[in-house]
Structures are given as structure tokens and as C-alpha cells.
C-alpha positions in Angstrom: -109.1 257.8 24.2 -111.1 258.3 21.0 -112.4 255.1 19.5 -110.7 255.8 16.1 -107.4 256.2 17.9 -107.9 252.9 19.7 -108.9 251.3 16.4 -105.7 252.6 14.7 -103.5 251.3 17.5 -105.2 247.9 17.5 -104.8 247.5 13.7 -101.3 248.8 13.9 -100.5 245.9 16.2 -102.3 243.4 14.0 -100.7 244.5 10.7 -97.2 244.7 12.2 -97.6 241.2 13.7 -98.8 239.9 10.4 -95.8 241.5 8.7 -93.4 239.7 11.0 -95.3 236.4 10.6 -95.3 236.5 6.7 -91.6 237.4 6.7 -90.8 234.4 8.9 -93.0 232.1 6.9 -91.3 233.1 3.6 -87.9 232.8 5.1 -88.6 229.3 6.5 -90.2 228.2 3.2 -87.2 229.3 1.2 -84.9 227.4 3.5 -87.2 224.3 3.4 -87.2 224.5 -0.4 -83.6 225.3 -1.1 -81.5 224.1 1.9 -83.1 220.9 3.0 -81.5 217.7 1.7 -84.6 216.9 -0.3 -86.6 219.9 -1.6 -90.3 220.1 -0.7 -90.8 222.2 -3.8 -94.4 223.0 -4.9 -96.0 221.6 -1.7 -94.0 224.0 0.5 -95.0 227.1 -1.4 -98.6 225.9 -1.8 -98.7 225.6 2.0 -97.3 229.2 2.5 -100.1 230.5 0.3 -102.7 228.5 2.2 -101.5 229.7 5.6 -101.8 233.4 4.5 -105.1 232.7 2.8 -103.9 234.0 -0.5 -104.0 230.7 -2.4 -107.3 231.5 -4.2 -106.1 235.0 -5.2 -102.9 233.6 -6.5 -104.6 230.9 -8.6 -107.1 233.5 -9.9 -104.3 235.5 -11.3 -102.9 232.6 -13.1 -99.7 232.2 -11.0 -97.7 229.1 -11.1 -96.7 227.7 -7.7 -93.0 228.1 -7.8 -90.5 229.8 -5.5 -89.9 232.9 -7.6 -93.6 233.7 -8.2 -94.9 232.9 -4.7 -92.0 234.6 -2.9 -92.7 237.8 -5.0 -96.4 237.5 -4.4 -96.0 237.3 -0.6 -93.3 240.0 -0.3 -93.4 242.8 -2.9 -96.8 242.5 -4.6 -98.9 245.3 -3.3 -102.0 244.4 -5.2 -103.4 242.1 -2.5 -103.7 242.4 1.3 -101.6 239.2 2.1 -98.2 240.6 1.1 -95.5 242.0 3.4 -95.5 245.3 1.5 -99.2 245.7 1.8 -99.3 244.9 5.5 -96.5 247.4 6.1 -98.4 250.0 4.1 -101.6 249.5 6.3 -99.5 249.5 9.5 -97.9 252.8 8.5 -101.2 254.3 7.6 -102.5 253.4 11.0 -99.3 254.6 12.7 -99.6 258.0 10.9 -103.1 258.4 12.3 -101.7 258.1 15.9 -98.3 259.5 15.3 -98.3 261.7 18.5 -99.1 258.6 20.6 -96.0 256.8 19.4 -92.4 257.3 20.5 -89.8 258.3 17.9 -88.2 254.8 18.1 -91.5 253.1 17.3 -92.3 255.4 14.4 -88.8 255.0 13.1 -89.0 251.2 13.1 -92.3 251.3 11.2 -91.0 253.9 8.7 -87.7 252.0 8.1 -89.5 248.8 7.4 -91.8 250.6 4.9 -88.9 252.3 3.2 -87.2 248.9 2.7 -89.8 248.3 -0.1 -89.7 251.8 -1.6 -86.9 251.0 -3.9 -88.9 248.0 -5.3 -86.4 245.3 -4.2 -86.1 242.1 -6.2 -87.4 238.9 -4.8 -86.2 236.5 -7.5 -83.3 234.5 -6.1 -83.2 232.9 -2.7 -80.5 235.1 -1.3 -82.4 238.3 -2.3 -85.6 237.0 -0.6 -83.7 236.1 2.6 -82.0 239.5 2.7 -85.3 241.2 2.2 -87.2 239.3 4.9 -84.2 239.6 7.3 -84.4 243.4 6.9 -88.1 243.3 7.7 -87.6 241.1 10.7 -85.0 243.5 12.1 -87.5 246.3 12.0 -90.3 244.3 13.5 -88.0 243.4 16.4 -87.1 247.1 16.7 -90.8 248.0 16.8 -91.5 245.4 19.5 -88.6 246.7 21.6 -89.8 250.3 21.2 -93.3 249.4 22.3 -91.9 247.5 25.3 -90.1 250.7 26.4 -93.2 253.0 25.9 -95.4 254.0 28.8 -97.7 251.3 30.0 -101.0 252.9 29.0 -103.8 252.5 26.6 -101.5 253.1 23.6 -99.3 250.1 24.3 -102.2 248.0 25.5 -104.2 248.4 22.3 -101.1 247.6 20.2 -100.5 244.5 22.3 -104.1 243.5 22.1 -104.0 243.6 18.3 -100.7 241.6 18.3 -102.1 238.9 20.6 -105.2 238.4 18.5 -103.2 238.3 15.3 -100.6 236.0 16.7 -103.2 233.5 17.8 -104.8 233.4 14.4 -101.4 233.0 12.6 -100.2 230.1 14.8 -103.5 228.3 14.4 -103.5 228.6 10.7 -99.9 227.6 10.4 -100.4 224.4 12.4 -103.7 223.5 10.7 -102.2 223.8 7.2 -99.1 221.8 8.0 -101.1 219.0 9.6 -103.2 218.5 6.5 -100.7 219.2 3.8 -100.1 216.3 1.5 -96.5 215.2 1.3 -94.9 215.1 -2.2 -95.5 211.8 -4.0 -93.2 209.1 -2.8 -92.4 210.7 0.5 -93.4 209.0 3.8 -94.7 210.3 7.1 -91.7 210.7 9.4 -89.3 210.9 6.4 -86.8 213.7 5.6 -89.4 216.0 4.0 -92.0 215.5 6.7 -89.4 216.2 9.4 -88.2 219.3 7.6 -91.7 220.6 7.3 -92.2 220.3 11.1 -88.9 222.1 11.6 -90.1 224.8 9.3 -93.0 225.4 11.6 -90.7 225.8 14.5 -88.5 228.2 12.6 -91.6 230.3 11.6 -92.5 230.8 15.2 -88.9 231.1 16.5 -89.2 228.0 18.5 -86.3 225.7 17.4 -84.3 226.3 20.6 -87.3 226.3 22.8 -88.3 222.9 21.5 -84.9 221.5 22.3 -85.1 222.8 25.8 -88.6 221.5 26.5 -88.5 218.1 24.8 -85.7 215.6 25.0 -87.1 212.8 22.8 -86.3 214.3 19.4 -88.6 216.0 16.8 -92.1 214.5 16.8 -95.3 216.0 15.4 -97.1 215.4 18.7 -94.5 217.5 20.6 -94.6 220.3 18.1 -98.4 220.4 18.4 -98.1 220.4 22.2 -95.6 223.3 22.1 -97.7 225.4 19.8 -101.0 224.8 21.5 -100.6 224.3 25.2 -97.2 225.6 26.3 -97.6 229.2 27.5 -93.9 229.5 27.9 -93.7 230.0 24.1 -94.8 233.5 23.2 -96.3 232.5 19.9 -98.3 229.5 21.2 -102.0 229.6 21.4 -101.9 229.4 25.2 -99.6 232.4 25.5 -101.7 234.5 23.0 -104.9 233.6 24.9 -103.4 234.5 28.2 -102.1 237.9 26.9 -105.5 238.7 25.5 -107.1 238.3 28.9 -104.4 240.3 30.6 -104.5 243.2 28.2 -108.3 243.4 28.2 -108.1 243.4 32.0 -105.7 246.4 32.0 -107.9 248.3 29.6 -111.0 247.5 31.7 -109.4 248.9 34.8 -108.2 252.1 33.0 -111.3 252.8 30.8 -114.1 251.2 32.7 -115.1 249.4 29.5 -115.8 245.8 30.4 -118.1 243.5 28.6 -118.5 240.8 25.9 -114.9 240.6 24.8 -113.6 240.2 28.4 -116.1 237.4 29.0 -115.2 235.6 25.8 -111.5 235.9 26.4 -111.8 234.5 30.0 -114.0 231.6 28.9 -111.4 230.7 26.2 -108.5 231.0 28.7 -110.3 228.7 31.2 -110.9 226.2 28.5 -107.3 226.5 27.2 -105.9 225.8 30.7 -107.7 222.4 30.6 -106.6 221.6 27.1 -104.3 218.6 26.6 -102.7 218.3 23.2 -103.0 214.5 23.2 -106.7 214.7 23.6 -106.9 217.4 20.9 -105.1 215.2 18.4 -107.3 212.2 19.3 -110.5 214.2 18.9 -109.5 215.9 15.7 -106.8 218.6 15.5 -108.2 220.1 12.3 -111.6 220.6 13.9 -110.1 222.0 17.1 -108.0 224.6 15.1 -110.9 225.6 12.9 -113.1 226.1 15.9 -110.3 228.2 17.5 -109.8 230.3 14.4 -113.6 230.9 14.3 -113.7 231.8 18.0 -110.8 234.2 17.5 -112.7 236.0 14.8 -115.7 236.3 17.0 -113.5 237.7 19.8 -112.0 240.2 17.3 -115.6 241.3 16.4 -116.5 241.6 20.1 -113.4 243.8 20.8 -114.6 246.1 18.0 -118.1 246.4 19.6 -116.8 246.8 23.1 -114.5 249.7 22.2 -116.7 250.9 19.3 -114.3 250.5 16.5 -114.2 248.2 13.4 
């Protein structure tokens, strides 16, 4: 496989995974802001910007942190790389470059998601936002299903590799921002807003039901942290993303013969993750742990590019 083809497939996986994550984040934030008994308001939307690393860009443009403006900024604003429409555009461009490697179902899911925004949909009221992100989520699920039914070869492995690397980054940023977000004035830790914010995290990673199955002592921050870091049963946990990265790199190594720095880094990280205990992470400093993980994930991404000679 040509390195530029591998690069397009890898970035297709990353951008489509990012699209799904932002859609789920926006949906969960709308519900937190509008449907919870006590609205989290500005803090909730500020955290959404922080998670997607678009907060500085938003401020530079003079935006006011309100539902209408932030929801539009993260969904239909194509002037910056952190919006859904921009991620879909980049995913589609990469998919077009490897069109013959994709099945009709995979391409159709990508194209339908992109066409959702062609009519310039509104993102003003909560219902419109929820309808928009639900349409996007439907197509991302369709794409994942299509990839699952494709041949198990380099095409699907590079897509999965991009998805795993992106998923690890997204989950780490989501957890890091929530853990350090300041509650609105007058709210207390463990109160209604704090509880709803932790529920929002579970909604963003599709883990509300999984949490109830695995933990019987109610909603606690320590359990949510444990689920998102150390429980490989959850597909969007750090542990699961780390394991999948190792597995896919191994498959690619056996098929291509390319085995090197990225494989070693991924295995070292997986070995360390297997020994990780969430309680110890919290005691030693969750923020420091997550920042180190995000940095290491970026280094792994760079090593993958060098190993397979793409950027």
C-alpha cells in the first residue's frame, strides 16, 4: 500500500472519530444545559470548547459563551478545524482519495453525513441542535458498521488505527477538563450540577448503561474515572484504546513487515496501562496523569507517521 493511501485511511479514521465525539459532546452539553434540574449554563459550554481545544479561537473571534453561539461554532462553522462540518469535510476529502479502497456502504455513510450540512442547517434552538447531531451520529454508526463488514486488511486496519488514537485523545481531554472545571458559583461538589456534569461525561462516551452494570454504589467521580481510564470493557476507555492500538499495529506489522518505534511505544504504554489503578492515579494527580497520556499519545501519532512514512 502506498504511504499516501495509508495516510488518507488513517486520517479518515481520525476525522470521522472526531466528528462522532464532537456530536456526542454537543448533544450531552445541550442536555446538561437545558434538561437538567439546574442549568450549568456558561460553565458547561466553556468546558465543551476546552475539550475540543477551540476555546482560544472562540474568544479571539469575540464570541460570547452561550448555548446558541457555542453550539453553532462547534457544529456548522467551517472556518476552524474543531467543528463537525469541518471534520466531515476533511474526512470526506481523505475518503475521496481512497475511494476505490472503500465499500459502497462506507462511502455512502461518509457522503450522507457531509450532505447533512450542505443545506446550511440551523443550530439555534436546542431541538435543532439535537436533531442535527443525531443525524450525524446515525451516519457515524453507519460508517463504523460498514468498516466492520469490510475485508480485514490494511484498509480497515489503518482506519481503525486512526480511530483508536483519536479516541484515546478525546477521552483523556474530556476527563481532564471535567475534573478541573470550576462549578458555577454557589454550587457544591457532589451537588446537582456536579452530578449532572459527571453524567454528561458518561453520555458523551455512551457509557451510562455500562456504568450501571459495572458499579452498584451509585454515581461517584472515582468510579467514572475508573471506568474511563482502566476498564477495557468500555470501547471508549483509555485502556480499550491502548489495547486496540497495539492489536492493530501488530496486524499491520505481520502484513507489511513494518515494525518499529510505534509498535514499541504502543506496547510499553499497554504494559503500563495494565498496571494502572485509578485510585493511585487520583492520589498521585489525575491532571498530571492525563496530560502525560495526551502528550504520549501525540508522540505515538508522530511515531506512526514516521514508521509508515506519512504525516
